[in-house]
N, C-alpha and C positions, 0 to 999 in steps of 0.2 A: 428518203432517206437517203445520209450520206453513203456515199460511195468511196472507195479507199481511191479511184484518180482522180476526183471531184477533191476529195484531200488533199492531192498531193497539185491538183493547177492548180489551187487556192492559195498554198501556199510556197509556190512559186510569183501568185499574183502580188502577194502582202508582203513578199521583197522585193520583188518590183519598182511596189509603188515606198518601198520606205527610200531608195535607191532614186524617187526621183522628185521626193520630198527634199533630198538634201542637195541636189543639183536645183533648186529652185530659185530663179532667180527676183531678184528686188529692182524695181523700177524707179526711177525717180518720183519724187512727191512729190503731188499737183497741186495746183489751186484750191482744189473743194476738197484740199484733206482739213483734219479734224484740223484746228489749233492746238499748238502744243506748248501745254503745262510751262511755267520755268522750272528752273531744275532746283531741284532740294538743296539748301545749306548744307557744305560740308561738315559736320559736326564732330565725325571721328574719322579718324584713319583709316584707309578703303583695305580689306581685307586683300585673299590675296587675289587677281582674276581668276573670273569663273570661265571656262569653253562658252563659246558664243555659242546660242544657237542658230542652225541653218535660216540662208535668208532663205523672206516668205517670197512670193510669187502675188504681184497684186495687178490689180488693173493697170493696162497700160494705160494713157492717154494715145489718142486716136487724133483729135483737133476737130473731130468733130461730132453735132448733139443730138440728142432724142429728145423732142417736144421741150427742147430748151437746155435740156440738163443734161451732162457731159456724158457721150457715149459710155456703154459697158462692151466692151469689143468680146459679146460672149453669143453664140450660135442660139439664133429665137428664131418662133417661127412666123413664116410670112405674115405682114403687117403687124410686128408686137418689137418694138424695142427695148434696151432697159439702159435708164437714164442714172448716175450715182449720184443723188444728193447728198452723204455723207460717208467720207471716208475715212482710214487711220491715216497719220500721218507716217514718212519713210523711217519714221524709230515708230515701230508699231507701241515699243513697251510707253509711251509718251502720248500713244492717243487716249480722248475723251472719256467717247463711250466706248466701256471695252469689251461688255458681251451683251451685243441686242438680242431683246428676244422674240419681243411682243408688241405691234403696233397697234397706236390707238388715235383714228382722225377727232381734231374738234371742233367742233362748229366755225365756218368764215373760210374753210377751205386753204387755208396756210398753216394753219399749228399743227403737230402729231407729238401723242408722248410717245417714250420707247418705255421701256420696262430695262433692265442693264441688272444681268444676275453679281456682273463687279468679278467677283473670284470666285472661286468654287470650291465649297464647306467653306465660307468663312463668311464673316460678317466683309460691308463695302459694296451693295449695290447702292444703286438711285433708280430714279423716275427722270427720265430726260424730257424735255419741250424738244422739241426742232421747229423752228420757225422757216419755210423753205418758200418760197418765190423763185418764179423763172426768170433766169439769166443774171441770180443772189448769189453768192454762200450762202449755204445754209446757217442757219444762229443757234448752237447746241447749249441748253441754257439748264442744271439742275433746277428740279423744285423741290424735289424728297430724295433726301441722303437719309445714311447709314441704315441702309436696309437689310435681309441677310438673304441674301437668292430669291428676290425677287421674280418673276414671273410670269403670271397671267395678267391679264387686265382690260377691263368690260365696263361698259356704262350700266347701269344696275335700270329697273322699273323706277325708283327716284328720279333719274335724272343724272344721279352724283356716279365718280367712276369709281370702281371696287376693283384691286389690288389683291393679289396675296404674295406671300413670303413664307422662309418658313414658322409656322407654330401661330400663324393668324392669316384672317381676311379682314381685309379693311377699307373707307372708302373717302374717301377726299371729294373738294371739290378744288377742279382746278384753274376755274377761273377766280377764285380770293386771291385778294391780294398778298396772304403768305398760307398757300398750299399746305403745307405739312400742318399748318395749326388747325388747320378743318379736320385733321385728321379721327378718325369714331372703328375703333375694334366691334366689326360684325361677327365673328367667330373666333374664337378667343383659344380653344384647339384644332386647329386646321394641323395635317404631318406634318413632323420639327423633325429632321435627320439630328440634329444637338440634344436632343432626348431618347431618342432610335434612330438609330442609325438607317438609315434608306441608299439602296445600290441606286436607285430612281430615283431623288428628291424632290424634283419640281415635280408640280402637282400645278394640274389647270380647275377651271370649275366653270359652271355653266346654269343661268337661270331657265328652272325647271317653267310649263305654262302656267301653273298654279305661282308661282315664284318662290317655290319649296329651291335652296340653295344643293344642286348636282356638284361633288367635290372628290376628285379621281386621286385616290392613293396609291402611288409607283410600289411595286413587289419590292421587296426589303433583296432580292438575289434575283440572279438569271432561270433559275431552274429552282429555285428552294432544297438546298443540298445546304446540308451541315461543312460548314470549311466559310473558307471567303468568298462571298458576295458573287463572282465571277467563275467560283467549280461546277466543274465543265463534268466529272466523272466519280466525283465522293456516294454517299448514300442520300436518299431522302431525309431531310428532316422533318421525323414526325412518321408515325407509326400505321394510321388510318386513317392521318391527309396531310395536307400541305399547315404545319402548325405555322406559316407567316402568314397565310396568306385568311384561314379557318383556325386558329388558334384565338389569343385574348389583342392582338391586336389588329387584326380585320384588315391586313392590308390587300392590296392587290383589287380591286375595286371599286366600286363609287357611292361614295358617301352621300345618304338623305337630311338632308339640314331642313325642319319643316319651317314656312313661314310662320310667324305668329300673327303677323299684321305690325299695323303703324311701324315700319321698319325693320323690325326686328323679328331674329331666325333665330329656334330653339339651338340651346346651347349645348345637346345630346344630336345627336346622329344617330339613322337606322340606314344598317344596307340597301340601298339597290340594286346591288349586280356584283357577281364576287367573278376570278378567274382571269380576271386582263391585268398583264402584263405590267403596263404602261400605260396611260390611255392621256396624252398628253394632249391630242385632238379630238373634240369636241365641235358637235355642229347642229344645229336643232333648226329643219326642214320645214317650210309655212306648212303644211299639211299634218306636223306633230311629229314627224319620223324623229328623234335625237340618234346622230349619229355617230360611231365612234370608230379613233382608227388605231389599228395593236401594232405596237411593234413586240412582237416575237421574240422566243429564245431566242439567244447568243448562239444556234450549232453552230459548227466551223468552217464546213462548206457553206459559199456566197449564195451557192441555188438552193437551200431550205434552211429554215420551214419560210413559207410566204407570210408577206405582214397583209394585215387581214382589217375588214368593212365590217364592223359588227350592228345590227342592228339594236339600240340598249334596250329592255323592258324588266319592269318589275321584280326580280326576285333569278331574274336570269343567274347559269353560272359557264363564260365565256370558253370555259378548257384550261385553261393556267393551273398548274402545271405538267399537268399530266396529258396533254390535250395537241395537237397543233394540225394545222392546217385545216383538211373538213374532220377525216377522220383518222390521221394518226399518234399514237402512243408514244410518250416520252420514255425512250429505251433507257433512262434510270429510273423511271417510276413504274414501267411498266409491273414488276414482281407486285408490290403493294395493290393493282387492282382495284385504285381507290372508285375510277370515273370509265365506264364501256364507253369508248370517245366515240362511236358512231350511235349509239343511243340516243334518246331525245333528252335525258342529264347532260348530255355538252350541247347548248348554244352554239350553233357553227356559225361561219361568219358569212353577210348576203355577198357578199364577194372577196376574193383574194387581190392584195398585192403585190406588185414586186417585191424578193425574197432582201430581207435586209434596209430595205429602200427607207424606213425610218419615219411614218408622219406624223409631223408637230404639230401644226395646222391645217385647220377646214373651214370653206367657210362656201356658201352661197352664193353665185356673183348677182349684184343687182342693179348694177352700176350703166351711166349712159355713156361710154367711150368704148364698149365692145361691144357692141348687139351682137354679134355671134355666140355672147357668152352671157349673153343673161341666163339668169335661172343655172346655170352648170357649174357644178362640184369644180372648186378649188383646192388642192391639194398639195402642199409642201413636204417634197422625199428628201431629206435632209442625210440620210442617211452615207456612209462614210466609205463604202460596198462599192462595187461599179453601177446597182441599180439607183443609185443613190444624185445626188444635188440636181434634182429637177422640181419641175412646179407643174401639175398636172390638171387639164382641165376635162372634167368628165361629165358626157347627155345623164340626164338624170327623169326616171318617167316619174310619174307624179306623185306618190311618194321624198322621193326625194335621191332611190338607191341608184347605184350607176348602172346602169341597160347592160346586160350583157351581151356581149362577143361571143359569134361562136368559134373554136378554137383561136382563143383570143392570145396575146403574144404578148412581150414587155424589151424593152432596150437596155442595154446593158453598156459599158464604155471597156471596149474594147481588151483600153490595157492603162497603165496607169495614168501616163501624160500624152494627150490628145484626145481630141473629139469622136473620135471614129465609131460607130457603135456596131454592138450584135441581138440579134434578136434571139432570143428564146419562149419556149411555150410554158405558159401554165399548168399549174396538176389539178386543177378545179376549177368554179365557177369564178369569171374577172371581166373587165372590160378593157377596151383600148382607149384611153382617154388622148386626146387635143398635148401634146409637151408642147410649153408655150416654150422653157429652151430648151432642148435637145442638145445642143451643144454647153453646158457647161462642164466638165470636167479640167481638170489642172492641164494647162495648156504654156510652160512655161515661158515668162517676159510676157506673155497677152496676158490673162486670166487664173487666178485662182479657182481651185474647185471649186463649186458652189455649197454652199451649206444654209439653204431659205428652214427661217423656224416660223417666224408671227404672219401671219396676211394680211393687210388687211384694204376695204376700199375707200380710197378720198372720193370727198364729195365730187369733182368730175369724170369719176367714174376711173380715175388709175390704180394701179394695181403698187401696191404697199408693201416693199418685204424689208425684213429685219435677217439679216445673216450673221449670225454670231461669232462662228470663226474665222472670221475675213471684217468683225469688227465696221459694217457696213451699211448702208442703206441705198437699197434700190428704189426703184419707180420704174414702175414696165408702160409703157403707151404705147399710142399708135403711132406705127411707124413714120416719123417726121425732123426734122431738122431742131 
């Protein structure tokens, strides 16, 4: 529950973080930066100059390499290093890949597909092929353009590649001479923020064991309140239940599109699960367990509520917007008495994750490069608050659920600038993972704060990471030159 002292600390922390961002230093553009396109012709007189944004901290050139790639100077777990495959030029606005989200390896080991949102709540998204070979500059090639906020990308049961953008899920052949000409729409009524605004518009999907498509639909607002989507203290949107999730829109949950055979899915959907605010991260274990990483509500204090790991089950309700953590009741919904958060009506998380850490992707590692990671659950924690900016590796049980640790704690960065950390206790069942990137906070002149979204395991076992706000693609490998 919020405490006044923590609220004041959090406000001070946010003021310090803003000051640090304003002071962030830009370093010279390294050779591996994305190629800058030629400037557009000047057709009309320029308007009055606008104030320039503060310079960005970029990955400093160290002259060292990580398994053949320029080494990113961030704090890594012993035996691991991060190499820079793609990074923006010194003029950040001239970058080719603008907002990378998810990475998918292609056969052969050197080609990777990357979804690029492009612009938020606007057209301009694309799909790129990145050709990357040790010791050579990466070649970045657009293969599908004109998309509206593409995000998830998966290989389907038919071997084709499936992608979602606002309003649809489509598939295509990435090896065709003209990939864009092979596009086929698979789901035509996927969530679309253009027709009904959504505070969490980027949707993920996954194939169920019977080939059904499970599509996540984010919550239209933070806490299902009337007024602006980020409202914290207005009245509930609904008298007897949250109209945004349990009304006609049926958001904040998982849709099931039944597989009909012959590469076709039902055009209509049923609801698999409800009460999930933002299900960007989903993964299936070999045992059949379907795990979801929940981005919980944005309470003001940085230490509450916790993010969640949930086991998805048909018909379950996971609590949003009424409940948080294990049994907590959201104060703004308490008077409505919609759900008893301590009862079985609220399907509780199997594990808690650090508060406001924002799990945006996860996978079970099956590569050869890191035997010590084999079978572990890797989670990208993207959050901008002190518990975010990390990639964590969890030891799991035979069902793929992270092992519970007694008296578990989590790390937060101690200040807006610098990699020093503080350990804090969990308020429920949790695990203590191996942090692959324990030192990834902003460090002026050395490296930016980490922004991991998509994770992928390459054929050689290296772990590829897409950083959206840094417009960077990293490759985690064994610690060698």
